[in-house]
N, C-alpha and C positions, 0 to 999 in steps of 0.2 A: 557247385560245377563238376563238368565233366568238358574239359575241352580238348579233350587230345580229337578228337577230328574225326572219330569210326578208327584211328589206329590205334592197336593194343597195347601195354604199358614194356612189355619187351623190342618194343621199335628200337631198330638198331640207328634210324633216320629222325633227327630231331623236327620238330611238331614246323622251321621256317626252311625244314629241305636242304642242312645242308650231309654234306655225306663224311662221316670221319675218314683222316687222316691217314690211317692206314690199311683203307681202302682205296684211299687214291694213291696212296705209293705203291696197291699192290697189283689196279689197271694199270699203272707207266710203267711199273715192271716188265707185269707181261705184254704191254706191245711196244716194247725197249724190245724185249728177245727171241717175242714174232719178229720186227721190223728186222733187227740182224740175222733171225733165218731163214729169211726170205731174200736177202740180199747173199748169204754165203750163199742158200740153192741158187741164185739164177745165174751169181762170178761162174761156179760150179761149172752148168751146163750150158753159160761160155765158152770157156778154158776151152772147156772137151772140144767141144763145134773146132773151134781155132788149131786145136792139133793135133799136130797130124800122125796115121796112123802107125798102128809098130807094121812090121813090114815081115812076113812068116822066112823070105828067104835064109839063107846062110849063109856064114861072112865066110871067106876064106881069104887065108894068110900067103904069099906064090914065096915058097922053099928056097924059092933061087937066085929072084930080083929083089922079095919083098913086097912086092906088091898088094897092099890090099880093095878085093872087089866084091859083093856078092853077087850070088847064081841060084836057082829057083829051090822051094825046097824040098824035091823031094829027087835032088840029087847031092851022090855021097865024095866024090869023086870032083872036080872041073878041073876043067882048065883054062894057061894063067893070060888072057886078052892079051899080054908083053910082049913076054916070052912064050907061049906056051907048054909051061910045068904041066903035067900034071899035078895036085891039090887037092887035099883033107881039106875037111874044115874046119877052119880054126874056131879055137872053147878057149872064152876068159876065161 
């Protein structure tokens, strides 16, 4: 008498429909990793939205009064707003 109810003998599932423990663990790990990945993508997008945009301005430091200021990216020499001295771009 055949009690397989139409299933092959190589079926991974038992007659009562219970999944093997290995399959349940695999689903658990995959869903956990997918959830963590989605959370990481969400926080990365959120961080980029609130982070200030990088400025293309040049940084200048006055050689006379040591005042640090910025000016447009197309300017190679700039006048200090405090003392009026011309200064070159400050290199870090």
